[in-house]
C-alpha atoms as an extended CHARMM CRD file, in Angstrom:
* protein
*
       218  EXT
         1         1  MET       CA            -21.9470000000       -0.7510000000      -83.9990000000  PROA      1               0.0000000000
         2         2  SER       CA            -25.2620000000       -2.4910000000      -83.3930000000  PROA      2               0.0000000000
         3         3  SER       CA            -27.6600000000       -1.6670000000      -80.5700000000  PROA      3               0.0000000000
         4         4  GLN       CA            -26.7030000000       -4.9840000000      -79.0270000000  PROA      4               0.0000000000
         5         5  ASP       CA            -23.0080000000       -4.1160000000      -78.8380000000  PROA      5               0.0000000000
         6         6  HSD       CA            -22.8510000000       -0.5800000000      -77.4970000000  PROA      6               0.0000000000
         7         7  GLU       CA            -22.3490000000        0.3750000000      -73.8810000000  PROA      7               0.0000000000
         8         8  PRO       CA            -25.5680000000        1.4360000000      -72.1420000000  PROA      8               0.0000000000
         9         9  ILE       CA            -25.9070000000        5.1360000000      -71.4380000000  PROA      9               0.0000000000
        10        10  ARG       CA            -25.3280000000        6.0010000000      -67.8030000000  PROA      10              0.0000000000
        11        11  ILE       CA            -26.9490000000        9.1350000000      -66.4380000000  PROA      11              0.0000000000
        12        12  ASP       CA            -25.9840000000       10.3780000000      -62.9880000000  PROA      12              0.0000000000
        13        13  GLU       CA            -27.0140000000       14.0490000000      -63.1450000000  PROA      13              0.0000000000
        14        14  PRO       CA            -30.3550000000       15.6080000000      -64.1490000000  PROA      14              0.0000000000
        15        15  VAL       CA            -30.7180000000       16.7310000000      -67.7430000000  PROA      15              0.0000000000
        16        16  CYS       CA            -32.7530000000       19.8540000000      -68.4470000000  PROA      16              0.0000000000
        17        17  ILE       CA            -35.4680000000       19.4870000000      -71.0630000000  PROA      17              0.0000000000
        18        18  VAL       CA            -35.9190000000       22.4850000000      -73.3260000000  PROA      18              0.0000000000
        19        19  ALA       CA            -37.9720000000       21.0110000000      -76.1710000000  PROA      19              0.0000000000
        20        20  GLU       CA            -41.4900000000       22.3810000000      -76.3640000000  PROA      20              0.0000000000
        21        21  SER       CA            -44.5020000000       20.1240000000      -76.1550000000  PROA      21              0.0000000000
        22        22  ALA       CA            -45.0260000000       18.0120000000      -79.2390000000  PROA      22              0.0000000000
        23        23  LYS       CA            -48.7480000000       18.3610000000      -78.7830000000  PROA      23              0.0000000000
        24        24  MET       CA            -48.5100000000       22.1460000000      -78.9560000000  PROA      24              0.0000000000
        25        25  HSD       CA            -46.9320000000       21.8080000000      -82.3870000000  PROA      25              0.0000000000
        26        26  GLY       CA            -49.4430000000       19.2740000000      -83.6670000000  PROA      26              0.0000000000
        27        27  MET       CA            -46.8690000000       16.4980000000      -83.8120000000  PROA      27              0.0000000000
        28        28  SER       CA            -48.3820000000       13.2720000000      -85.1200000000  PROA      28              0.0000000000
        29        29  VAL       CA            -48.6470000000       10.1680000000      -82.9820000000  PROA      29              0.0000000000
        30        30  GLU       CA            -46.3640000000        8.3750000000      -85.4220000000  PROA      30              0.0000000000
        31        31  ARG       CA            -43.6240000000       10.9700000000      -85.0230000000  PROA      31              0.0000000000
        32        32  ALA       CA            -44.0940000000       11.6430000000      -81.3190000000  PROA      32              0.0000000000
        33        33  GLY       CA            -43.5140000000        7.9860000000      -80.5120000000  PROA      33              0.0000000000
        34        34  LEU       CA            -44.6540000000        5.3740000000      -78.0250000000  PROA      34              0.0000000000
        35        35  VAL       CA            -43.3980000000        4.5710000000      -74.5340000000  PROA      35              0.0000000000
        36        36  ILE       CA            -44.2580000000        1.0970000000      -73.2460000000  PROA      36              0.0000000000
        37        37  TRP       CA            -44.0310000000        0.7470000000      -69.4800000000  PROA      37              0.0000000000
        38        38  ASP       CA            -43.6410000000       -2.3380000000      -67.3500000000  PROA      38              0.0000000000
        39        39  VAL       CA            -45.7080000000       -2.0640000000      -64.1520000000  PROA      39              0.0000000000
        40        40  ASP       CA            -44.3820000000       -4.0320000000      -61.1670000000  PROA      40              0.0000000000
        41        41  GLY       CA            -40.8690000000       -3.0360000000      -60.2030000000  PROA      41              0.0000000000
        42        42  THR       CA            -40.8210000000       -0.1570000000      -62.6800000000  PROA      42              0.0000000000
        43        43  LEU       CA            -43.7030000000        2.2210000000      -61.9260000000  PROA      43              0.0000000000
        44        44  ILE       CA            -44.6730000000        0.7020000000      -58.5720000000  PROA      44              0.0000000000
        45        45  PRO       CA            -42.8350000000       -1.6550000000      -56.2100000000  PROA      45              0.0000000000
        46        46  ALA       CA            -43.5180000000       -5.3090000000      -56.8700000000  PROA      46              0.0000000000
        47        47  ASP       CA            -45.5750000000       -7.2110000000      -54.3370000000  PROA      47              0.0000000000
        48        48  ALA       CA            -43.4820000000       -9.2800000000      -51.9490000000  PROA      48              0.0000000000
        49        49  ASP       CA            -44.6250000000      -12.4510000000      -53.7280000000  PROA      49              0.0000000000
        50        50  ASP       CA            -43.2600000000      -11.1050000000      -57.0200000000  PROA      50              0.0000000000
        51        51  GLU       CA            -39.8380000000      -10.0840000000      -55.7430000000  PROA      51              0.0000000000
        52        52  GLY       CA            -37.0660000000      -11.8660000000      -57.5760000000  PROA      52              0.0000000000
        53        53  VAL       CA            -39.3350000000      -13.2270000000      -60.3050000000  PROA      53              0.0000000000
        54        54  ASP       CA            -37.3860000000      -12.9980000000      -63.5280000000  PROA      54              0.0000000000
        55        55  GLU       CA            -38.5310000000      -15.7640000000      -65.8190000000  PROA      55              0.0000000000
        56        56  PRO       CA            -38.1520000000      -14.6990000000      -69.4640000000  PROA      56              0.0000000000
        57        57  HSD       CA            -40.7730000000      -17.0800000000      -70.8110000000  PROA      57              0.0000000000
        58        58  ARG       CA            -42.9100000000      -17.5910000000      -67.7480000000  PROA      58              0.0000000000
        59        59  GLN       CA            -46.3180000000      -18.9320000000      -68.7680000000  PROA      59              0.0000000000
        60        60  MET       CA            -48.8080000000      -16.0990000000      -68.6930000000  PROA      60              0.0000000000
        61        61  ASP       CA            -51.7010000000      -18.2690000000      -67.5300000000  PROA      61              0.0000000000
        62        62  GLU       CA            -49.7870000000      -18.9380000000      -64.3010000000  PROA      62              0.0000000000
        63        63  VAL       CA            -49.3210000000      -15.2320000000      -63.6900000000  PROA      63              0.0000000000
        64        64  VAL       CA            -52.9280000000      -14.3810000000      -64.5270000000  PROA      64              0.0000000000
        65        65  ALA       CA            -54.2260000000      -17.1030000000      -62.2180000000  PROA      65              0.0000000000
        66        66  GLU       CA            -52.1120000000      -15.7610000000      -59.3600000000  PROA      66              0.0000000000
        67        67  GLU       CA            -53.2430000000      -12.1590000000      -59.9290000000  PROA      67              0.0000000000
        68        68  GLU       CA            -56.9230000000      -13.0640000000      -60.1790000000  PROA      68              0.0000000000
        69        69  SER       CA            -56.8950000000      -15.3390000000      -57.1300000000  PROA      69              0.0000000000
        70        70  GLU       CA            -55.3660000000      -12.7710000000      -54.7820000000  PROA      70              0.0000000000
        71        71  PRO       CA            -56.6460000000       -9.3200000000      -53.8450000000  PROA      71              0.0000000000
        72        72  ALA       CA            -54.6370000000       -6.4400000000      -55.2510000000  PROA      72              0.0000000000
        73        73  HSD       CA            -52.1810000000       -4.8300000000      -52.8490000000  PROA      73              0.0000000000
        74        74  ASP       CA            -52.0330000000       -1.0750000000      -53.1530000000  PROA      74              0.0000000000
        75        75  GLN       CA            -48.4740000000       -0.0050000000      -53.8570000000  PROA      75              0.0000000000
        76        76  PRO       CA            -47.3530000000        3.6320000000      -53.8790000000  PROA      76              0.0000000000
        77        77  ALA       CA            -45.7510000000        4.9460000000      -57.0300000000  PROA      77              0.0000000000
        78        78  TYR       CA            -41.9780000000        5.0220000000      -57.1820000000  PROA      78              0.0000000000
        79        79  PRO       CA            -40.6070000000        8.5500000000      -56.6970000000  PROA      79              0.0000000000
        80        80  GLY       CA            -40.6230000000       10.3920000000      -60.0040000000  PROA      80              0.0000000000
        81        81  ALA       CA            -43.0530000000        8.0390000000      -61.7260000000  PROA      81              0.0000000000
        82        82  ALA       CA            -46.0260000000       10.4150000000      -61.8000000000  PROA      82              0.0000000000
        83        83  ASP       CA            -43.9840000000       13.3830000000      -63.0100000000  PROA      83              0.0000000000
        84        84  THR       CA            -42.2650000000       11.2900000000      -65.6850000000  PROA      84              0.0000000000
        85        85  LEU       CA            -45.6020000000       10.1120000000      -67.0720000000  PROA      85              0.0000000000
        86        86  LYS       CA            -46.9450000000       13.6730000000      -67.0030000000  PROA      86              0.0000000000
        87        87  ILE       CA            -43.9510000000       15.1960000000      -68.7990000000  PROA      87              0.0000000000
        88        88  LEU       CA            -43.8350000000       12.4800000000      -71.4610000000  PROA      88              0.0000000000
        89        89  ASP       CA            -47.5290000000       13.0830000000      -72.1070000000  PROA      89              0.0000000000
        90        90  ALA       CA            -46.9420000000       16.8310000000      -72.3460000000  PROA      90              0.0000000000
        91        91  HSD       CA            -44.3310000000       16.1650000000      -75.0260000000  PROA      91              0.0000000000
        92        92  GLY       CA            -46.8770000000       14.2290000000      -77.0820000000  PROA      92              0.0000000000
        93        93  LEU       CA            -45.6990000000       10.6890000000      -76.3450000000  PROA      93              0.0000000000
        94        94  VAL       CA            -48.3390000000        7.9790000000      -76.3120000000  PROA      94              0.0000000000
        95        95  GLN       CA            -47.8540000000        5.7260000000      -73.2820000000  PROA      95              0.0000000000
        96        96  THR       CA            -49.0890000000        2.2350000000      -72.5590000000  PROA      96              0.0000000000
        97        97  VAL       CA            -48.1090000000       -0.8600000000      -70.5900000000  PROA      97              0.0000000000
        98        98  LEU       CA            -46.7680000000       -4.3210000000      -71.3350000000  PROA      98              0.0000000000
        99        99  THR       CA            -47.1750000000       -6.4590000000      -68.2400000000  PROA      99              0.0000000000
       100       100  ASP       CA            -47.7120000000       -9.9460000000      -66.9100000000  PROA      100             0.0000000000
       101       101  ASN       CA            -50.7880000000       -8.6240000000      -65.0790000000  PROA      101             0.0000000000
       102       102  PRO       CA            -54.2540000000       -9.1050000000      -66.5340000000  PROA      102             0.0000000000
       103       103  ARG       CA            -55.6490000000       -5.7740000000      -67.6860000000  PROA      103             0.0000000000
       104       104  SER       CA            -58.0110000000       -5.4100000000      -64.7220000000  PROA      104             0.0000000000
       105       105  ALA       CA            -55.1400000000       -5.8330000000      -62.2540000000  PROA      105             0.0000000000
       106       106  ALA       CA            -52.8580000000       -3.4550000000      -64.1490000000  PROA      106             0.0000000000
       107       107  GLU       CA            -55.5380000000       -0.7700000000      -64.2590000000  PROA      107             0.0000000000
       108       108  LEU       CA            -56.3470000000       -1.2010000000      -60.5580000000  PROA      108             0.0000000000
       109       109  LYS       CA            -52.7010000000       -1.0670000000      -59.4810000000  PROA      109             0.0000000000
       110       110  LEU       CA            -51.9250000000        2.0610000000      -61.4800000000  PROA      110             0.0000000000
       111       111  ARG       CA            -55.1830000000        3.7800000000      -60.6000000000  PROA      111             0.0000000000
       112       112  SER       CA            -54.5510000000        3.0960000000      -56.8970000000  PROA      112             0.0000000000
       113       113  ALA       CA            -51.0830000000        4.6230000000      -57.2710000000  PROA      113             0.0000000000
       114       114  GLY       CA            -52.4210000000        7.6390000000      -59.1810000000  PROA      114             0.0000000000
       115       115  LEU       CA            -50.5670000000        6.6530000000      -62.3570000000  PROA      115             0.0000000000
       116       116  ASP       CA            -53.3850000000        5.7370000000      -64.7370000000  PROA      116             0.0000000000
       117       117  ARG       CA            -54.2100000000        9.1620000000      -66.1850000000  PROA      117             0.0000000000
       118       118  HSD       CA            -51.6260000000        9.1810000000      -68.9860000000  PROA      118             0.0000000000
       119       119  ILE       CA            -51.7170000000        5.4680000000      -69.8470000000  PROA      119             0.0000000000
       120       120  ASP       CA            -53.5900000000        4.2720000000      -72.9330000000  PROA      120             0.0000000000
       121       121  PHE       CA            -54.6970000000        0.8520000000      -71.7150000000  PROA      121             0.0000000000
       122       122  ASP       CA            -56.5520000000        0.1630000000      -74.9690000000  PROA      122             0.0000000000
       123       123  ILE       CA            -53.2810000000       -0.4530000000      -76.8230000000  PROA      123             0.0000000000
       124       124  GLY       CA            -51.5180000000       -2.2400000000      -73.9780000000  PROA      124             0.0000000000
       125       125  ALA       CA            -50.5940000000       -5.9200000000      -73.7620000000  PROA      125             0.0000000000
       126       126  PHE       CA            -51.3630000000       -8.0340000000      -70.7340000000  PROA      126             0.0000000000
       127       127  GLY       CA            -50.8030000000      -11.4620000000      -69.2840000000  PROA      127             0.0000000000
       128       128  SER       CA            -54.2920000000      -12.4140000000      -70.3730000000  PROA      128             0.0000000000
       129       129  ASP       CA            -53.3780000000      -11.7570000000      -74.0310000000  PROA      129             0.0000000000
       130       130  ALA       CA            -50.6060000000      -14.3230000000      -74.4840000000  PROA      130             0.0000000000
       131       131  ARG       CA            -48.9500000000      -17.1860000000      -72.6390000000  PROA      131             0.0000000000
       132       132  ASP       CA            -45.4540000000      -15.8920000000      -73.3740000000  PROA      132             0.0000000000
       133       133  ARG       CA            -44.3440000000      -12.3290000000      -72.5750000000  PROA      133             0.0000000000
       134       134  PHE       CA            -42.2500000000      -12.2900000000      -75.7400000000  PROA      134             0.0000000000
       135       135  ASP       CA            -45.4930000000      -12.4600000000      -77.7660000000  PROA      135             0.0000000000
       136       136  LEU       CA            -46.8670000000       -9.2810000000      -76.1840000000  PROA      136             0.0000000000
       137       137  PRO       CA            -45.0400000000       -6.6330000000      -78.2790000000  PROA      137             0.0000000000
       138       138  ALA       CA            -46.9660000000       -7.8590000000      -81.3200000000  PROA      138             0.0000000000
       139       139  VAL       CA            -50.1960000000       -7.3210000000      -79.3820000000  PROA      139             0.0000000000
       140       140  VAL       CA            -49.2150000000       -3.7020000000      -78.6930000000  PROA      140             0.0000000000
       141       141  ALA       CA            -48.2920000000       -3.1810000000      -82.3460000000  PROA      141             0.0000000000
       142       142  ALA       CA            -51.6190000000       -4.5570000000      -83.5990000000  PROA      142             0.0000000000
       143       143  ARG       CA            -53.6650000000       -2.4870000000      -81.1650000000  PROA      143             0.0000000000
       144       144  PHE       CA            -51.6510000000        0.6590000000      -81.8730000000  PROA      144             0.0000000000
       145       145  GLU       CA            -52.2650000000        0.3440000000      -85.6180000000  PROA      145             0.0000000000
       146       146  SER       CA            -55.9530000000       -0.4240000000      -85.1000000000  PROA      146             0.0000000000
       147       147  LYS       CA            -56.4810000000        2.6390000000      -82.9120000000  PROA      147             0.0000000000
       148       148  TYR       CA            -54.1980000000        5.1850000000      -84.5930000000  PROA      148             0.0000000000
       149       149  GLY       CA            -54.4030000000        4.0030000000      -88.1950000000  PROA      149             0.0000000000
       150       150  LYS       CA            -50.6380000000        3.7440000000      -88.6910000000  PROA      150             0.0000000000
       151       151  PRO       CA            -48.1570000000        0.9230000000      -88.1890000000  PROA      151             0.0000000000
       152       152  LEU       CA            -46.1210000000        1.1090000000      -85.0200000000  PROA      152             0.0000000000
       153       153  SER       CA            -42.5660000000        2.2270000000      -85.7630000000  PROA      153             0.0000000000
       154       154  PRO       CA            -39.9740000000        0.3080000000      -83.6960000000  PROA      154             0.0000000000
       155       155  ALA       CA            -37.5870000000        3.2350000000      -84.1820000000  PROA      155             0.0000000000
       156       156  HSD       CA            -40.0660000000        5.4830000000      -82.3480000000  PROA      156             0.0000000000
       157       157  THR       CA            -40.8580000000        3.0090000000      -79.5750000000  PROA      157             0.0000000000
       158       158  VAL       CA            -39.1370000000        2.7090000000      -76.1940000000  PROA      158             0.0000000000
       159       159  VAL       CA            -39.7490000000        0.1470000000      -73.4680000000  PROA      159             0.0000000000
       160       160  ILE       CA            -39.0840000000        1.1510000000      -69.8570000000  PROA      160             0.0000000000
       161       161  GLY       CA            -38.6650000000       -1.8040000000      -67.5170000000  PROA      161             0.0000000000
       162       162  ASP       CA            -36.5790000000       -3.0570000000      -64.6350000000  PROA      162             0.0000000000
       163       163  ALA       CA            -35.4700000000       -6.6180000000      -65.3910000000  PROA      163             0.0000000000
       164       164  PRO       CA            -33.2030000000       -8.4960000000      -67.8020000000  PROA      164             0.0000000000
       165       165  HSD       CA            -36.0940000000      -10.2040000000      -69.5790000000  PROA      165             0.0000000000
       166       166  HSD       CA            -37.6930000000       -6.7890000000      -70.2080000000  PROA      166             0.0000000000
       167       167  ILE       CA            -34.5540000000       -5.8850000000      -72.1440000000  PROA      167             0.0000000000
       168       168  ASP       CA            -34.5360000000       -9.1400000000      -74.0820000000  PROA      168             0.0000000000
       169       169  CYS       CA            -38.2280000000       -8.7940000000      -74.9510000000  PROA      169             0.0000000000
       170       170  ALA       CA            -37.7280000000       -5.2260000000      -76.1990000000  PROA      170             0.0000000000
       171       171  ARG       CA            -34.6970000000       -6.2300000000      -78.2520000000  PROA      171             0.0000000000
       172       172  GLN       CA            -36.6000000000       -9.0360000000      -79.9200000000  PROA      172             0.0000000000
       173       173  ALA       CA            -39.2060000000       -6.4750000000      -81.0110000000  PROA      173             0.0000000000
       174       174  ARG       CA            -36.4670000000       -4.0160000000      -82.1250000000  PROA      174             0.0000000000
       175       175  PHE       CA            -37.6540000000       -1.4140000000      -79.6120000000  PROA      175             0.0000000000
       176       176  GLY       CA            -35.3920000000        0.9010000000      -77.6810000000  PROA      176             0.0000000000
       177       177  VAL       CA            -35.1210000000        0.0120000000      -74.0030000000  PROA      177             0.0000000000
       178       178  ILE       CA            -34.3850000000        1.8630000000      -70.7770000000  PROA      178             0.0000000000
       179       179  VAL       CA            -34.1460000000        0.0100000000      -67.4820000000  PROA      179             0.0000000000
       180       180  VAL       CA            -34.3520000000        1.3510000000      -63.9570000000  PROA      180             0.0000000000
       181       181  ALA       CA            -32.2840000000       -0.4360000000      -61.3260000000  PROA      181             0.0000000000
       182       182  HSD       CA            -35.0010000000       -0.5480000000      -58.7040000000  PROA      182             0.0000000000
       183       183  ARG       CA            -34.3970000000       -4.1990000000      -57.8110000000  PROA      183             0.0000000000
       184       184  THR       CA            -31.7610000000       -5.5990000000      -60.1690000000  PROA      184             0.0000000000
       185       185  PRO       CA            -28.0830000000       -4.5790000000      -59.9120000000  PROA      185             0.0000000000
       186       186  ARG       CA            -26.7200000000       -2.3770000000      -62.6880000000  PROA      186             0.0000000000
       187       187  GLU       CA            -24.0860000000       -4.9390000000      -63.5520000000  PROA      187             0.0000000000
       188       188  GLU       CA            -26.6750000000       -7.6410000000      -64.2030000000  PROA      188             0.0000000000
       189       189  LEU       CA            -28.8170000000       -5.3060000000      -66.3040000000  PROA      189             0.0000000000
       190       190  ALA       CA            -25.8000000000       -4.1690000000      -68.3300000000  PROA      190             0.0000000000
       191       191  GLU       CA            -25.0810000000       -7.7710000000      -69.3580000000  PROA      191             0.0000000000
       192       192  HSD       CA            -28.2700000000       -7.6530000000      -71.4540000000  PROA      192             0.0000000000
       193       193  SER       CA            -27.2780000000       -4.4860000000      -73.3640000000  PROA      193             0.0000000000
       194       194  PRO       CA            -30.0700000000       -1.9940000000      -72.7160000000  PROA      194             0.0000000000
       195       195  ASP       CA            -29.8130000000        1.4260000000      -74.3190000000  PROA      195             0.0000000000
       196       196  ALA       CA            -29.7010000000        3.0820000000      -70.9250000000  PROA      196             0.0000000000
       197       197  ILE       CA            -29.7220000000        2.2910000000      -67.2170000000  PROA      197             0.0000000000
       198       198  VAL       CA            -30.9980000000        4.7100000000      -64.5830000000  PROA      198             0.0000000000
       199       199  ASP       CA            -31.0330000000        4.3410000000      -60.8120000000  PROA      199             0.0000000000
       200       200  VAL       CA            -34.3330000000        6.1490000000      -60.2610000000  PROA      200             0.0000000000
       201       201  LEU       CA            -37.1510000000        7.6470000000      -62.3270000000  PROA      201             0.0000000000
       202       202  ASN       CA            -35.7630000000       11.1480000000      -62.5650000000  PROA      202             0.0000000000
       203       203  PRO       CA            -38.2730000000       12.7920000000      -64.9380000000  PROA      203             0.0000000000
       204       204  ASN       CA            -35.7650000000       15.0150000000      -66.7540000000  PROA      204             0.0000000000
       205       205  VAL       CA            -33.3400000000       12.1430000000      -67.2390000000  PROA      205             0.0000000000
       206       206  VAL       CA            -35.9390000000        9.6700000000      -68.5160000000  PROA      206             0.0000000000
       207       207  VAL       CA            -37.5200000000       12.1870000000      -70.8880000000  PROA      207             0.0000000000
       208       208  ALA       CA            -34.1060000000       13.1400000000      -72.2550000000  PROA      208             0.0000000000
       209       209  LEU       CA            -33.2840000000        9.4800000000      -72.8670000000  PROA      209             0.0000000000
       210       210  VAL       CA            -36.5740000000        8.8480000000      -74.6370000000  PROA      210             0.0000000000
       211       211  GLN       CA            -35.8930000000       11.9060000000      -76.7800000000  PROA      211             0.0000000000
       212       212  SER       CA            -32.4320000000       10.5970000000      -77.6190000000  PROA      212             0.0000000000
       213       213  LEU       CA            -33.6110000000        7.1040000000      -78.4660000000  PROA      213             0.0000000000
       214       214  THR       CA            -36.5530000000        8.1240000000      -80.6410000000  PROA      214             0.0000000000
       215       215  SER       CA            -34.9900000000       11.2410000000      -82.2080000000  PROA      215             0.0000000000
       216       216  THR       CA            -38.4740000000       12.6710000000      -82.5100000000  PROA      216             0.0000000000
       217       217  TRP       CA            -38.0090000000       16.1760000000      -81.1530000000  PROA      217             0.0000000000
       218       218  PRO       CA            -35.9770000000       19.0810000000      -82.5250000000  PROA      218             0.0000000000
């Protein structure tokens, strides 16, 4: 059965994580894997002007122009976001972002929410990098290889987003994908065949799913 055909994993109860930190065991970046986060609607609530925006191939120059012409609105982190980032980092996962925001806006939003510490912005992909979101995974892959000296392995890469086009973009790049139903109904997300759907960013649940999808930890 292909990744496109299987039923998404549904997690309703916390899962305890017992694997020791990958960093403590000297696990390589290549083996530990990469988590690529969306920003608005996933880690922090989307601004009111962004609510409902779900355009798979929205032109990035439009998004960048909007972000640069308006002052950033501080948004608090979603519950569980900070702890999830912290635990993934402790397990040796590299984390970055793929977002319609220009880099300066993404950094400001996450820094204001206290979520920037474990994000490697240098390998991220932003609205200022390409006109089409579906071109951004290649930007992450190129920057990852340039910084870490090894090709990015799709089998060790997981996208975490909140919208149908985040799933489609991840699938095109052959990445695993988890979606959180912060603003899109589960039923609509399931139609796009993600690997897993969660209702909230429960750190234990998300880390367990990343572990399952990348098969990187004993």
